[in-house]
N, CA and C atoms of all chains as a GROMACS GRO file, in nm:
protein
  642
    1MET      N    1   8.324  13.805   5.510
    1MET     CA    2   8.371  13.672   5.465
    1MET      C    3   8.375  13.669   5.312
    2ILE      N    4   8.489  13.630   5.257
    2ILE     CA    5   8.500  13.610   5.112
    2ILE      C    6   8.454  13.467   5.082
    3ARG      N    7   8.361  13.455   4.990
    3ARG     CA    8   8.311  13.321   4.953
    3ARG      C    9   8.313  13.305   4.802
    4ILE      N   10   8.378  13.199   4.756
    4ILE     CA   11   8.391  13.172   4.613
    4ILE      C   12   8.328  13.036   4.585
    5VAL      N   13   8.231  13.036   4.494
    5VAL     CA   14   8.165  12.913   4.451
    5VAL      C   15   8.233  12.866   4.322
    6TYR      N   16   8.252  12.735   4.311
    6TYR     CA   17   8.313  12.678   4.191
    6TYR      C   18   8.221  12.571   4.132
    7LEU      N   19   8.201  12.575   4.002
    7LEU     CA   20   8.133  12.466   3.930
    7LEU      C   21   8.242  12.383   3.864
    8LEU      N   22   8.235  12.252   3.884
    8LEU     CA   23   8.339  12.162   3.832
    8LEU      C   24   8.280  12.064   3.730
    9VAL      N   25   8.355  12.041   3.624
    9VAL     CA   26   8.322  11.938   3.526
    9VAL      C   27   8.439  11.841   3.522
   10ARG      N   28   8.411  11.713   3.525
   10ARG     CA   29   8.521  11.614   3.525
   10ARG      C   30   8.582  11.603   3.385
   11PRO      N   31   8.706  11.559   3.377
   11PRO     CA   32   8.770  11.547   3.246
   11PRO      C   33   8.701  11.440   3.162
   12GLU      N   34   8.704  11.457   3.032
   12GLU     CA   35   8.652  11.354   2.942
   12GLU      C   36   8.722  11.222   2.971
   13GLY      N   37   8.645  11.116   2.983
   13GLY     CA   38   8.706  10.984   3.004
   13GLY      C   39   8.722  10.946   3.150
   14MET      N   40   8.702  11.042   3.243
   14MET     CA   41   8.710  11.006   3.386
   14MET      C   42   8.573  10.959   3.433
   15THR      N   43   8.569  10.847   3.502
   15THR     CA   44   8.439  10.795   3.550
   15THR      C   45   8.389  10.881   3.667
   16PRO      N   46   8.257  10.884   3.688
   16PRO     CA   47   8.203  10.955   3.805
   16PRO      C   48   8.262  10.905   3.937
   17SER      N   49   8.287  10.775   3.948
   17SER     CA   50   8.338  10.724   4.077
   17SER      C   51   8.482  10.766   4.101
   18LYS      N   52   8.564  10.768   3.997
   18LYS     CA   53   8.702  10.818   4.011
   18LYS      C   54   8.699  10.967   4.046
   19PHE      N   55   8.609  11.041   3.981
   19PHE     CA   56   8.598  11.184   4.009
   19PHE      C   57   8.557  11.207   4.155
   20ALA      N   58   8.460  11.129   4.204
   20ALA     CA   59   8.415  11.142   4.343
   20ALA      C   60   8.530  11.111   4.440
   21GLU      N   61   8.608  11.011   4.406
   21GLU     CA   62   8.723  10.973   4.489
   21GLU      C   63   8.824  11.089   4.496
   22GLU      N   64   8.850  11.151   4.384
   22GLU     CA   65   8.947  11.263   4.381
   22GLU      C   66   8.891  11.386   4.452
   23CYS      N   67   8.759  11.404   4.447
   23CYS     CA   68   8.696  11.513   4.524
   23CYS      C   69   8.720  11.491   4.674
   24GLN      N   70   8.711  11.365   4.715
   24GLN     CA   71   8.734  11.334   4.858
   24GLN      C   72   8.880  11.362   4.896
   25VAL      N   73   8.972  11.324   4.810
   25VAL     CA   74   9.115  11.354   4.834
   25VAL      C   75   9.134  11.505   4.843
   26HIS      N   76   9.071  11.579   4.751
   26HIS     CA   77   9.086  11.725   4.749
   26HIS      C   78   9.029  11.785   4.877
   27TYR      N   79   8.917  11.731   4.922
   27TYR     CA   80   8.857  11.777   5.048
   27TYR      C   81   8.951  11.749   5.165
   28ASP      N   82   9.004  11.629   5.170
   28ASP     CA   83   9.096  11.593   5.281
   28ASP      C   84   9.219  11.684   5.280
   29MET      N   85   9.272  11.712   5.161
   29MET     CA   86   9.390  11.800   5.150
   29MET      C   87   9.358  11.943   5.197
   30SER      N   88   9.233  11.985   5.180
   30SER     CA   89   9.196  12.124   5.211
   30SER      C   90   9.222  12.161   5.357
   31HIS      N   91   9.219  12.060   5.444
   31HIS     CA   92   9.237  12.090   5.587
   31HIS      C   93   9.376  12.143   5.620
   32ASP      N   94   9.472  12.117   5.532
   32ASP     CA   95   9.610  12.165   5.556
   32ASP      C   96   9.639  12.299   5.487
   33VAL      N   97   9.545  12.350   5.411
   33VAL     CA   98   9.572  12.472   5.334
   33VAL      C   99   9.561  12.594   5.426
   34PRO      N  100   9.670  12.673   5.439
   34PRO     CA  101   9.668  12.788   5.530
   34PRO      C  102   9.568  12.895   5.486
   35ALA      N  103   9.504  12.955   5.584
   35ALA     CA  104   9.418  13.072   5.563
   35ALA      C  105   9.286  13.041   5.490
   36LEU      N  106   9.266  12.912   5.463
   36LEU     CA  107   9.138  12.870   5.405
   36LEU      C  108   9.045  12.839   5.522
   37HIS      N  109   8.947  12.926   5.543
   37HIS     CA  110   8.860  12.913   5.660
   37HIS      C  111   8.775  12.786   5.652
   38LYS      N  112   8.723  12.759   5.532
   38LYS     CA  113   8.635  12.643   5.514
   38LYS      C  114   8.635  12.604   5.368
   39TYR      N  115   8.624  12.477   5.342
   39TYR     CA  116   8.612  12.428   5.204
   39TYR      C  117   8.506  12.318   5.201
   40GLU      N  118   8.421  12.325   5.102
   40GLU     CA  119   8.319  12.222   5.082
   40GLU      C  120   8.322  12.179   4.937
   41VAL      N  121   8.297  12.052   4.914
   41VAL     CA  122   8.274  12.008   4.776
   41VAL      C  123   8.165  11.903   4.779
   42ARG      N  124   8.066  11.920   4.693
   42ARG     CA  125   7.952  11.828   4.687
   42ARG      C  126   7.932  11.782   4.543
   43LEU      N  127   7.888  11.660   4.529
   43LEU     CA  128   7.863  11.605   4.396
   43LEU      C  129   7.726  11.650   4.347
   44VAL      N  130   7.713  11.658   4.216
   44VAL     CA  131   7.584  11.692   4.155
   44VAL      C  132   7.508  11.562   4.131
   45ASN      N  133   7.382  11.557   4.174
   45ASN     CA  134   7.308  11.433   4.146
   45ASN      C  135   7.185  11.452   4.058
   46GLU      N  136   7.145  11.576   4.036
   46GLU     CA  137   7.029  11.600   3.951
   46GLU      C  138   7.031  11.745   3.902
   47GLU      N  139   6.989  11.766   3.777
   47GLU     CA  140   6.982  11.902   3.722
   47GLU      C  141   6.849  11.917   3.649
   48PRO      N  142   6.739  11.928   3.726
   48PRO     CA  143   6.607  11.934   3.662
   48PRO      C  144   6.589  12.062   3.580
   49SER      N  145   6.520  12.047   3.468
   49SER     CA  146   6.501  12.162   3.378
   49SER      C  147   6.358  12.217   3.381
   50ASP      N  148   6.273  12.156   3.466
   50ASP     CA  149   6.132  12.200   3.472
   50ASP      C  150   6.115  12.312   3.576
   51THR      N  151   6.182  12.423   3.551
   51THR     CA  152   6.184  12.535   3.646
   51THR      C  153   6.059  12.621   3.630
   52HIS      N  154   6.026  12.695   3.738
   52HIS     CA  155   5.907  12.782   3.737
   52HIS      C  156   5.933  12.915   3.668
   53VAL      N  157   6.057  12.942   3.635
   53VAL     CA  158   6.097  13.059   3.555
   53VAL      C  159   6.177  13.003   3.438
   54PRO      N  160   6.210  13.084   3.336
   54PRO     CA  161   6.283  13.026   3.222
   54PRO      C  162   6.410  12.953   3.266
   55TYR      N  163   6.428  12.835   3.210
   55TYR     CA  164   6.542  12.750   3.245
   55TYR      C  165   6.670  12.804   3.181
   56LEU      N  166   6.774  12.811   3.259
   56LEU     CA  167   6.906  12.848   3.210
   56LEU      C  168   6.976  12.719   3.166
   57ASP      N  169   6.988  12.702   3.037
   57ASP     CA  170   7.030  12.574   2.981
   57ASP      C  171   7.183  12.563   2.974
   58ILE      N  172   7.243  12.532   3.087
   58ILE     CA  173   7.388  12.508   3.095
   58ILE      C  174   7.410  12.378   3.171
   59GLY      N  175   7.532  12.331   3.168
   59GLY     CA  176   7.566  12.206   3.235
   59GLY      C  177   7.577  12.095   3.132
   60PRO      N  178   7.592  11.969   3.173
   60PRO     CA  179   7.589  11.922   3.311
   60PRO      C  180   7.718  11.952   3.386
   61PHE      N  181   7.705  11.957   3.519
   61PHE     CA  182   7.818  11.975   3.609
   61PHE      C  183   7.838  11.846   3.690
   62ASP      N  184   7.956  11.832   3.745
   62ASP     CA  185   7.984  11.712   3.827
   62ASP      C  186   7.997  11.744   3.974
   63ALA      N  187   8.034  11.866   4.007
   63ALA     CA  188   8.046  11.902   4.149
   63ALA      C  189   8.031  12.053   4.165
   64VAL      N  190   7.993  12.092   4.286
   64VAL     CA  191   7.990  12.232   4.328
   64VAL      C  192   8.079  12.242   4.451
   65ALA      N  193   8.174  12.334   4.448
   65ALA     CA  194   8.264  12.353   4.562
   65ALA      C  195   8.252  12.496   4.612
   66GLU      N  196   8.302  12.519   4.732
   66GLU     CA  197   8.301  12.656   4.785
   66GLU      C  198   8.418  12.675   4.880
   67CYS      N  199   8.482  12.792   4.868
   67CYS     CA  200   8.590  12.832   4.958
   67CYS      C  201   8.547  12.954   5.038
   68TRP      N  202   8.579  12.953   5.166
   68TRP     CA  203   8.551  13.065   5.256
   68TRP      C  204   8.685  13.122   5.305
   69PHE      N  205   8.697  13.255   5.310
   69PHE     CA  206   8.814  13.323   5.366
   69PHE      C  207   8.766  13.434   5.458
   70GLU      N  208   8.838  13.454   5.566
   70GLU     CA  209   8.794  13.555   5.664
   70GLU      C  210   8.811  13.699   5.614
   71GLY      N  211   8.892  13.720   5.513
   71GLY     CA  212   8.910  13.855   5.459
   71GLY      C  213   9.021  13.855   5.356
   72SER      N  214   9.050  13.973   5.301
   72SER     CA  215   9.144  13.979   5.189
   72SER      C  216   9.288  13.949   5.230
   73GLU      N  217   9.323  13.979   5.355
   73GLU     CA  218   9.458  13.944   5.402
   73GLU      C  219   9.476  13.793   5.404
   74LYS      N  220   9.375  13.725   5.454
   74LYS     CA  221   9.379  13.578   5.460
   74LYS      C  222   9.381  13.520   5.318
   75TYR      N  223   9.307  13.583   5.230
   75TYR     CA  224   9.304  13.535   5.091
   75TYR      C  225   9.441  13.549   5.027
   76GLU      N  226   9.510  13.660   5.054
   76GLU     CA  227   9.646  13.680   5.001
   76GLU      C  228   9.743  13.577   5.059
   77GLU      N  229   9.728  13.550   5.188
   77GLU     CA  230   9.812  13.449   5.255
   77GLU      C  231   9.791  13.311   5.188
   78TYR      N  232   9.667  13.281   5.161
   78TYR     CA  233   9.630  13.156   5.093
   78TYR      C  234   9.696  13.148   4.955
   79LEU      N  235   9.684  13.257   4.879
   79LEU     CA  236   9.740  13.258   4.743
   79LEU      C  237   9.890  13.235   4.745
   80ALA      N  238   9.958  13.290   4.846
   80ALA     CA  239  10.104  13.283   4.853
   80ALA      C  240  10.155  13.147   4.903
   81SER      N  241  10.067  13.066   4.956
   81SER     CA  242  10.111  12.943   5.025
   81SER      C  243  10.151  12.830   4.929
   82ASP      N  244  10.264  12.764   4.960
   82ASP     CA  245  10.308  12.650   4.880
   82ASP      C  246  10.212  12.531   4.893
   83ILE      N  247  10.151  12.519   5.010
   83ILE     CA  248  10.055  12.409   5.029
   83ILE      C  249   9.932  12.433   4.940
   84ARG      N  250   9.892  12.559   4.931
   84ARG     CA  251   9.781  12.593   4.840
   84ARG      C  252   9.820  12.560   4.696
   85LYS      N  253   9.944  12.590   4.660
   85LYS     CA  254   9.989  12.561   4.522
   85LYS      C  255   9.986  12.411   4.494
   86ALA      N  256  10.027  12.332   4.591
   86ALA     CA  257  10.023  12.186   4.575
   86ALA      C  258   9.878  12.137   4.565
   87TRP      N  259   9.791  12.203   4.639
   87TRP     CA  260   9.647  12.169   4.634
   87TRP      C  261   9.592  12.196   4.492
   88PHE      N  262   9.630  12.309   4.435
   88PHE     CA  263   9.588  12.341   4.299
   88PHE      C  264   9.646  12.240   4.199
   89GLU      N  265   9.769  12.194   4.224
   89GLU     CA  266   9.829  12.093   4.135
   89GLU      C  267   9.744  11.966   4.138
   90HIS      N  268   9.698  11.929   4.256
   90HIS     CA  269   9.606  11.813   4.263
   90HIS      C  270   9.477  11.842   4.185
   91GLY      N  271   9.428  11.964   4.196
   91GLY     CA  272   9.308  12.003   4.121
   91GLY      C  273   9.324  11.977   3.971
   92LYS      N  274   9.444  12.004   3.922
   92LYS     CA  275   9.470  11.985   3.777
   92LYS      C  276   9.455  11.840   3.734
   93THR      N  277   9.468  11.747   3.829
   93THR     CA  278   9.463  11.604   3.793
   93THR      C  279   9.321  11.550   3.779
   94PHE      N  280   9.221  11.626   3.830
   94PHE     CA  281   9.084  11.570   3.824
   94PHE      C  282   8.977  11.671   3.785
   95ILE      N  283   9.013  11.798   3.766
   95ILE     CA  284   8.914  11.897   3.724
   95ILE      C  285   8.933  11.922   3.574
   96GLY      N  286   8.831  11.885   3.496
   96GLY     CA  287   8.840  11.903   3.352
   96GLY      C  288   8.815  12.048   3.312
   97GLN      N  289   8.713  12.109   3.375
   97GLN     CA  290   8.679  12.250   3.351
   97GLN      C  291   8.625  12.308   3.481
   98LEU      N  292   8.651  12.438   3.496
   98LEU     CA  293   8.619  12.505   3.623
   98LEU      C  294   8.560  12.644   3.598
   99LYS      N  295   8.452  12.674   3.671
   99LYS     CA  296   8.391  12.806   3.664
   99LYS      C  297   8.389  12.865   3.806
  100PRO      N  298   8.473  12.967   3.834
  100PRO     CA  299   8.470  13.032   3.965
  100PRO      C  300   8.370  13.149   3.966
  101ILE      N  301   8.300  13.161   4.076
  101ILE     CA  302   8.202  13.269   4.093
  101ILE      C  303   8.228  13.334   4.230
  102TYR      N  304   8.281  13.456   4.228
  102TYR     CA  305   8.305  13.528   4.352
  102TYR      C  306   8.174  13.595   4.392
  103THR      N  307   8.133  13.570   4.515
  103THR     CA  308   8.002  13.621   4.559
  103THR      C  309   8.019  13.725   4.669
  104GLN      N  310   7.912  13.798   4.691
  104GLN     CA  311   7.909  13.894   4.802
  104GLN      C  312   7.773  13.890   4.869
  105GLU      N  313   7.771  13.930   4.995
  105GLU     CA  314   7.645  13.936   5.069
  105GLU      C  315   7.554  14.042   5.007
  106LEU      N  316   7.425  14.025   5.024
  106LEU     CA  317   7.331  14.134   4.995
  106LEU      C  318   7.365  14.246   5.094
  107CYS      N  319   7.356  14.372   5.050
  107CYS     CA  320   7.395  14.478   5.145
  107CYS      C  321   7.277  14.513   5.237
  108MET      N  322   7.086  11.595   5.473
  108MET     CA  323   7.039  11.729   5.434
  108MET      C  324   7.032  11.739   5.282
  109ILE      N  325   6.916  11.781   5.232
  109ILE     CA  326   6.901  11.808   5.088
  109ILE      C  327   6.947  11.952   5.064
  110ARG      N  328   7.036  11.969   4.970
  110ARG     CA  329   7.085  12.105   4.939
  110ARG      C  330   7.078  12.128   4.789
  111ILE      N  331   7.012  12.236   4.751
  111ILE     CA  332   6.996  12.270   4.610
  111ILE      C  333   7.059  12.407   4.586
  112VAL      N  334   7.153  12.412   4.492
  112VAL     CA  335   7.217  12.538   4.454
  112VAL      C  336   7.146  12.592   4.329
  113TYR      N  337   7.127  12.722   4.326
  113TYR     CA  338   7.062  12.785   4.210
  113TYR      C  339   7.152  12.895   4.154
  114LEU      N  340   7.169  12.897   4.024
  114LEU     CA  341   7.235  13.009   3.956
  114LEU      C  342   7.125  13.096   3.897
  115LEU      N  343   7.132  13.226   3.923
  115LEU     CA  344   7.027  13.318   3.879
  115LEU      C  345   7.084  13.420   3.780
  116VAL      N  346   7.006  13.449   3.679
  116VAL     CA  347   7.036  13.556   3.585
  116VAL      C  348   6.919  13.653   3.588
  117ARG      N  349   6.947  13.781   3.597
  117ARG     CA  350   6.838  13.878   3.605
  117ARG      C  351   6.772  13.897   3.468
  118PRO      N  352   6.649  13.941   3.466
  118PRO     CA  353   6.580  13.960   3.337
  118PRO      C  354   6.647  14.071   3.257
  119GLU      N  355   6.641  14.060   3.127
  119GLU     CA  356   6.690  14.168   3.040
  119GLU      C  357   6.621  14.298   3.077
  120GLY      N  358   6.698  14.403   3.093
  120GLY     CA  359   6.638  14.534   3.121
  120GLY      C  360   6.626  14.564   3.269
  121MET      N  361   6.648  14.466   3.357
  121MET     CA  362   6.643  14.494   3.501
  121MET      C  363   6.782  14.539   3.547
  122THR      N  364   6.789  14.648   3.622
  122THR     CA  365   6.919  14.697   3.668
  122THR      C  366   6.972  14.606   3.779
  123PRO      N  367   7.105  14.604   3.796
  123PRO     CA  368   7.161  14.526   3.907
  123PRO      C  369   7.107  14.570   4.043
  124SER      N  370   7.081  14.700   4.061
  124SER     CA  371   7.035  14.743   4.194
  124SER      C  372   6.891  14.700   4.220
  125LYS      N  373   6.807  14.703   4.118
  125LYS     CA  374   6.670  14.652   4.134
  125LYS      C  375   6.672  14.502   4.160
  126PHE      N  376   6.760  14.432   4.090
  126PHE     CA  377   6.773  14.287   4.112
  126PHE      C  378   6.816  14.257   4.255
  127ALA      N  379   6.915  14.332   4.305
  127ALA     CA  380   6.964  14.313   4.442
  127ALA      C  381   6.853  14.338   4.544
  128GLU      N  382   6.774  14.440   4.517
  128GLU     CA  383   6.661  14.474   4.604
  128GLU      C  384   6.560  14.358   4.609
  129GLU      N  385   6.531  14.301   4.494
  129GLU     CA  386   6.434  14.189   4.489
  129GLU      C  387   6.492  14.063   4.553
  130CYS      N  388   6.624  14.045   4.542
  130CYS     CA  389   6.689  13.932   4.612
  130CYS      C  390   6.669  13.947   4.763
  131GLN      N  391   6.680  14.070   4.811
  131GLN     CA  392   6.661  14.094   4.955
  131GLN      C  393   6.516  14.064   4.996
  132VAL      N  394   6.420  14.107   4.914
  132VAL     CA  395   6.279  14.077   4.941
  132VAL      C  396   6.258  13.924   4.944
  133HIS      N  397   6.319  13.856   4.846
  133HIS     CA  398   6.305  13.709   4.838
  133HIS      C  399   6.366  13.643   4.961
  134TYR      N  400   6.478  13.695   5.003
  134TYR     CA  401   6.542  13.642   5.126
  134TYR      C  402   6.451  13.664   5.247
  135ASP      N  403   6.397  13.784   5.261
  135ASP     CA  404   6.309  13.815   5.374
  135ASP      C  405   6.186  13.724   5.373
  136MET      N  406   6.130  13.700   5.254
  136MET     CA  407   6.013  13.613   5.241
  136MET      C  408   6.045  13.469   5.279
  137SER      N  409   6.170  13.428   5.258
  137SER     CA  410   6.208  13.287   5.280
  137SER      C  411   6.185  13.243   5.425
  138HIS      N  412   6.191  13.339   5.518
  138HIS     CA  413   6.176  13.303   5.660
  138HIS      C  414   6.038  13.248   5.694
  139ASP      N  415   5.939  13.278   5.610
  139ASP     CA  416   5.803  13.229   5.635
  139ASP      C  417   5.771  13.100   5.560
  140VAL      N  418   5.864  13.051   5.478
  140VAL     CA  419   5.835  12.933   5.396
  140VAL      C  420   5.849  12.806   5.482
  141PRO      N  421   5.740  12.727   5.494
  141PRO     CA  422   5.744  12.608   5.580
  141PRO      C  423   5.843  12.503   5.528
  142ALA      N  424   5.909  12.438   5.620
  142ALA     CA  425   5.995  12.323   5.593
  142ALA      C  426   6.124  12.358   5.519
  143LEU      N  427   6.145  12.487   5.496
  143LEU     CA  428   6.271  12.533   5.436
  143LEU      C  429   6.367  12.557   5.552
  144HIS      N  430   6.466  12.470   5.565
  144HIS     CA  431   6.556  12.477   5.680
  144HIS      C  432   6.641  12.604   5.676
  145LYS      N  433   6.691  12.636   5.557
  145LYS     CA  434   6.777  12.754   5.542
  145LYS      C  435   6.773  12.800   5.398
  146TYR      N  436   6.783  12.929   5.378
  146TYR     CA  437   6.792  12.986   5.242
  146TYR      C  438   6.897  13.094   5.243
  147GLU      N  439   6.979  13.093   5.140
  147GLU     CA  440   7.080  13.197   5.123
  147GLU      C  441   7.074  13.247   4.980
  148VAL      N  442   7.098  13.375   4.963
  148VAL     CA  443   7.117  13.427   4.827
  148VAL      C  444   7.228  13.530   4.832
  149ARG      N  445   7.325  13.517   4.743
  149ARG     CA  446   7.438  13.609   4.738
  149ARG      C  447   7.454  13.663   4.597
  150LEU      N  448   7.497  13.786   4.588
  150LEU     CA  449   7.518  13.847   4.457
  150LEU      C  450   7.653  13.805   4.401
  151VAL      N  451   7.664  13.803   4.270
  151VAL     CA  452   7.791  13.772   4.204
  151VAL      C  453   7.866  13.903   4.184
  152ASN      N  454   7.993  13.907   4.224
  152ASN     CA  455   8.067  14.031   4.200
  152ASN      C  456   8.187  14.016   4.108
  153GLU      N  457   8.226  13.892   4.079
  153GLU     CA  458   8.341  13.874   3.989
  153GLU      C  459   8.338  13.732   3.933
  154GLU      N  460   8.374  13.717   3.806
  154GLU     CA  461   8.380  13.584   3.745
  154GLU      C  462   8.510  13.572   3.667
  155PRO      N  463   8.624  13.558   3.739
  155PRO     CA  464   8.754  13.555   3.672
  155PRO      C  465   8.770  13.433   3.583
  156SER      N  466   8.836  13.451   3.469
  156SER     CA  467   8.851  13.340   3.373
  156SER      C  468   8.994  13.286   3.370
  157ASP      N  469   9.083  13.343   3.455
  157ASP     CA  470   9.224  13.299   3.455
  157ASP      C  471   9.243  13.181   3.553
  158THR      N  472   9.174  13.072   3.525
  158THR     CA  473   9.176  12.955   3.614
  158THR      C  474   9.301  12.870   3.590
  159HIS      N  475   9.336  12.790   3.692
  159HIS     CA  476   9.455  12.703   3.685
  159HIS      C  477   9.427  12.574   3.610
  160VAL      N  478   9.302  12.550   3.580
  160VAL     CA  479   9.261  12.437   3.495
  160VAL      C  480   9.177  12.499   3.384
  161PRO      N  481   9.142  12.422   3.279
  161PRO     CA  482   9.065  12.484   3.170
  161PRO      C  483   8.939  12.556   3.220
  162TYR      N  484   8.920  12.676   3.171
  162TYR     CA  485   8.807  12.760   3.213
  162TYR      C  486   8.677  12.709   3.150
  163LEU      N  487   8.575  12.697   3.232
  163LEU     CA  488   8.441  12.662   3.184
  163LEU      C  489   8.371  12.793   3.149
  164ASP      N  490   8.355  12.818   3.022
  164ASP     CA  491   8.311  12.949   2.974
  164ASP      C  492   8.159  12.960   2.971
  165ILE      N  493   8.102  12.985   3.088
  165ILE     CA  494   7.958  13.008   3.100
  165ILE      C  495   7.938  13.134   3.184
  166GLY      N  496   7.815  13.182   3.186
  166GLY     CA  497   7.786  13.304   3.260
  166GLY      C  498   7.767  13.419   3.162
  167PRO      N  499   7.754  13.544   3.208
  167PRO     CA  500   7.763  13.582   3.349
  167PRO      C  501   7.635  13.550   3.427
  168PHE      N  502   7.653  13.539   3.559
  168PHE     CA  503   7.542  13.516   3.650
  168PHE      C  504   7.525  13.640   3.738
  169ASP      N  505   7.408  13.652   3.799
  169ASP     CA  506   7.382  13.767   3.886
  169ASP      C  507   7.373  13.729   4.033
  170ALA      N  508   7.337  13.605   4.061
  170ALA     CA  509   7.329  13.561   4.202
  170ALA      C  510   7.344  13.410   4.209
  171VAL      N  511   7.386  13.366   4.327
  171VAL     CA  512   7.390  13.224   4.361
  171VAL      C  513   7.304  13.207   4.486
  172ALA      N  514   7.208  13.116   4.481
  172ALA     CA  515   7.122  13.092   4.596
  172ALA      C  516   7.135  12.947   4.639
  173GLU      N  517   7.089  12.917   4.758
  173GLU     CA  518   7.091  12.778   4.804
  173GLU      C  519   6.976  12.754   4.901
  174CYS      N  520   6.912  12.638   4.886
  174CYS     CA  521   6.806  12.593   4.977
  174CYS      C  522   6.851  12.467   5.050
  175TRP      N  523   6.823  12.463   5.179
  175TRP     CA  524   6.853  12.346   5.262
  175TRP      C  525   6.720  12.286   5.312
  176PHE      N  526   6.710  12.153   5.310
  176PHE     CA  527   6.594  12.083   5.366
  176PHE      C  528   6.644  11.967   5.451
  177GLU      N  529   6.574  11.941   5.560
  177GLU     CA  530   6.621  11.836   5.652
  177GLU      C  531   6.603  11.695   5.596
  178GLY      N  532   6.520  11.679   5.495
  178GLY     CA  533   6.502  11.546   5.436
  178GLY      C  534   6.388  11.552   5.335
  179SER      N  535   6.357  11.437   5.274
  179SER     CA  536   6.261  11.435   5.165
  179SER      C  537   6.118  11.464   5.212
  180GLU      N  538   6.085  11.426   5.336
  180GLU     CA  539   5.952  11.458   5.389
  180GLU      C  540   5.934  11.610   5.398
  181LYS      N  541   6.036  11.675   5.450
  181LYS     CA  542   6.031  11.822   5.462
  181LYS      C  543   6.024  11.886   5.324
  182TYR      N  544   6.097  11.829   5.231
  182TYR     CA  545   6.097  11.884   5.095
  182TYR      C  546   5.957  11.872   5.032
  183GLU      N  547   5.889  11.760   5.058
  183GLU     CA  548   5.752  11.742   5.007
  183GLU      C  549   5.657  11.843   5.072
  184GLU      N  550   5.675  11.863   5.202
  184GLU     CA  551   5.593  11.961   5.276
  184GLU      C  552   5.612  12.101   5.216
  185TYR      N  553   5.735  12.134   5.187
  185TYR     CA  554   5.771  12.262   5.124
  185TYR      C  555   5.701  12.276   4.988
  186LEU      N  556   5.710  12.172   4.907
  186LEU     CA  557   5.651  12.177   4.773
  186LEU      C  558   5.500  12.199   4.779
  187ALA      N  559   5.435  12.140   4.880
  187ALA     CA  560   5.290  12.146   4.891
  187ALA      C  561   5.239  12.279   4.948
  188SER      N  562   5.328  12.358   5.004
  188SER     CA  563   5.287  12.476   5.080
  188SER      C  564   5.245  12.594   4.991
  189ASP      N  565   5.132  12.658   5.029
  189ASP     CA  566   5.086  12.776   4.956
  189ASP      C  567   5.183  12.893   4.972
  190ILE      N  568   5.246  12.901   5.088
  190ILE     CA  569   5.343  13.010   5.110
  190ILE      C  570   5.463  12.990   5.016
  191ARG      N  571   5.503  12.865   4.998
  191ARG     CA  572   5.611  12.835   4.902
  191ARG      C  573   5.569  12.875   4.762
  192LYS      N  574   5.445  12.847   4.728
  192LYS     CA  575   5.396  12.882   4.594
  192LYS      C  576   5.399  13.033   4.572
  193ALA      N  577   5.360  13.109   4.675
  193ALA     CA  578   5.363  13.256   4.666
  193ALA      C  579   5.508  13.304   4.655
  194TRP      N  580   5.597  13.235   4.721
  194TRP     CA  581   5.740  13.269   4.715
  194TRP      C  582   5.792  13.250   4.572
  195PHE      N  583   5.752  13.140   4.509
  195PHE     CA  584   5.792  13.115   4.370
  195PHE      C  585   5.731  13.220   4.277
  196GLU      N  586   5.608  13.263   4.308
  196GLU     CA  587   5.546  13.370   4.226
  196GLU      C  588   5.631  13.496   4.233
  197HIS      N  589   5.682  13.528   4.353
  197HIS     CA  590   5.772  13.643   4.362
  197HIS      C  591   5.900  13.618   4.279
  198GLY      N  592   5.949  13.495   4.282
  198GLY     CA  593   6.068  13.461   4.202
  198GLY      C  594   6.047  13.493   4.054
  199LYS      N  595   5.926  13.468   4.006
  199LYS     CA  596   5.895  13.494   3.863
  199LYS      C  597   5.909  13.642   3.827
  200THR      N  598   5.897  13.731   3.926
  200THR     CA  599   5.901  13.875   3.898
  200THR      C  600   6.044  13.929   3.883
  201PHE      N  601   6.144  13.852   3.927
  201PHE     CA  602   6.281  13.908   3.920
  201PHE      C  603   6.388  13.810   3.874
  202ILE      N  604   6.351  13.683   3.850
  202ILE     CA  605   6.450  13.587   3.800
  202ILE      C  606   6.427  13.569   3.650
  203GLY      N  607   6.526  13.610   3.572
  203GLY     CA  608   6.514  13.600   3.426
  203GLY      C  609   6.537  13.458   3.379
  204GLN      N  610   6.641  13.393   3.435
  204GLN     CA  611   6.673  13.254   3.403
  204GLN      C  612   6.731  13.187   3.528
  205LEU      N  613   6.704  13.056   3.539
  205LEU     CA  614   6.741  12.985   3.661
  205LEU      C  615   6.799  12.847   3.628
  206LYS      N  616   6.909  12.815   3.695
  206LYS     CA  617   6.970  12.682   3.681
  206LYS      C  618   6.976  12.617   3.819
  207PRO      N  619   6.893  12.514   3.844
  207PRO     CA  620   6.899  12.442   3.972
  207PRO      C  621   7.000  12.327   3.964
  208ILE      N  622   7.073  12.309   4.072
  208ILE     CA  623   7.171  12.200   4.081
  208ILE      C  624   7.149  12.128   4.215
  209TYR      N  625   7.095  12.008   4.207
  209TYR     CA  626   7.075  11.928   4.329
  209TYR      C  627   7.207  11.860   4.361
  210THR      N  628   7.252  11.879   4.485
  210THR     CA  629   7.383  11.825   4.522
  210THR      C  630   7.370  11.716   4.627
  211GLN      N  631   7.477  11.642   4.644
  211GLN     CA  632   7.482  11.540   4.749
  211GLN      C  633   7.620  11.540   4.812
  212GLU      N  634   7.625  11.497   4.936
  212GLU     CA  635   7.754  11.486   5.006
  212GLU      C  636   7.843  11.384   4.936
  213LEU      N  637   7.972  11.400   4.951
  213LEU     CA  638   8.065  11.292   4.916
  213LEU      C  639   8.034  11.175   5.009
  214CYS      N  640   8.039  11.053   4.958
  214CYS     CA  641   8.003  10.942   5.050
  214CYS      C  642   8.125  10.904   5.137
   0.00000   0.00000   0.00000
């Protein structure tokens, strides 16, 4: 399974409630995107810095999202899809900054 | 469900393979931690910067982890547990820097 985690920051001047609303729209749109096995987006509600190991001082973030794909063929199909392109166009309207992190299982 | 995402950076001087090995040990230990509903840890294999919206220039990261708890009572039980404390002690041996992100569902 290919899994990509995304950290999202809302655009300057966008309220948290408008951002949350657009996250919901983006989530609803995800169901029509071909070859996307699963999509999740969650809002950030706390970023505590009192960690038991040295704190990594980054953020704040507004949402964490994740995309799942069954394999590289499905991922290519997703990339080529016009519905996926329209989904990304919607992303441009409410994502101020984005950090993608491609992950892999422990072997 | 309480869900906390963690971004992990390995300590300076630790090799990626040693870090991966310790992530596996940490994962194996997680099964004994009381009130922890689920734990995942995945290695980072790519952090592309050619995003369709402005790139959030942070990183690099070495792993993304996530903890699930069934609710705040379970989370308190987890915090109070000696096994959890020993698990965090193991975390100190291989996590160089840590960023916790407490998330919530879209309403």
